[in-house]
Structures are given as C-alpha cells and as structure tokens.
N, C-alpha and C positions, 0 to 999 in steps of 0.2 A: 590308520596312517597318521604319522606325526606331521603337524603343521610346521612350516618354516617360520622362524622368528624374524620380525622386522623391527626397526626402530621407529617410534612415533614421538612426535612433539606434542606435549600436553600443555595447553595454555589455560590458566585458571584466573578467574576474576572473583575473588572471595570477598563477598559484600557484607557479611554479617560479623561485625567485630566481636560480639559476645558468643559466637559459635565455637564449639570445641573442635578444632581441626586436627587434633592429635591423631585420630583414627584415619583421617585422610592421608596424613603424612606417612603413617605406618603402612597403609595400603600401597602408596606410591613406592615405598622401599621394599615391598614384597615382590615386585616384578623380577624376572630373571636377571636383568641388569637395569640399572637406572642411574641417572645423573640429574642433579638439580642445576639448572642452567642460570636462572635468575630467581628473584623472590616469587614469581608467579609462573615460571615456565620450567618444565621438566622434560627429559628425554627418557623413554622407557623402551626396553627391548622385550618383546613378548610374541608368542604365536597367536595371541588374540587379534581381532581386527578392531578398527577404530570404534565401531558401535559397541562392541563388547567392552572395550576399555572405558568409554564414556559411561556406559550403564553401570559398570562395576564401581567407578569413582563417585558417581552421583549419589550413591547410597550414603556417602559420608559428607555430603555437601549440604549447605543450607538451601532452602527452596529458591531463593533469589540469586544464587551464585551462577556464574557462567563458566562454560568449559568448551574448549575447542581441541580436537584430537586430529593431528595431521600426520600422514605417512611421510617419513623422511627418506632421503636417499640420493638426491641428484647433486646438489651442491650446497655449500654453507659458508658463511663468513661470520666471525664473532670477535668479541673483545671482552676480556675480564669476566668470564663466566665462573660460576662456582665450581662446576665439574672440571676435572683436569683436562687440559687441552688434548692430550693423547687419546683419552677416552672419547671426547667429543668428536675428534677427527675420525676415529675408528667407527663410531656408532652412527653418527649423523650422515656420513657420506659412505654408505655401505655399497 
C-alpha cells in the first residue's frame, strides 16, 4: 500500500564550517517536492515519517550538527522566504 505524502519542516544547525554539505543539499532536493525556506530551514514533501527523514539526512551531516523534523499542516505565517509564496502556502498548510 502506498503511503500518503506529508509536508515536514526540517530545521538544520550546521556547525562544521569545513564540512562538505553539498551531498546534504542534494539529498534535500531529492524529495518528492521541496522548498528552501531560509538558510537553515527547508520544507519537504514525502511519504517518509519524521524519523526516516532525520535518519536519511544525518548520513550527510557532521557529527555535531543539529536537526529537527516537524510535521506541518495546521497554520503558518512567514515573510521573505526563499521558496515561492504559492508553494509555501500550498505545502505548509495542507
């Protein structure tokens, strides 16, 4: 049975300046749908759950980096995000 996709907010605190985060960015862009919200926040749409997303992303992160994955969907307010407003409105408040 296919799992339903949901939108998750992924907050990153990337602490290792000399770490190559190119693979992490590539992984973020591999989700079914994604939007970069700020320098350290993304929205991703996927059938994965929060634990699966965290575990998949941690493979590309430095050992002292931090990550928080939160299910989106109730309400949201924003200003000047990188992702287009229409996409954010559609995905964050599903």
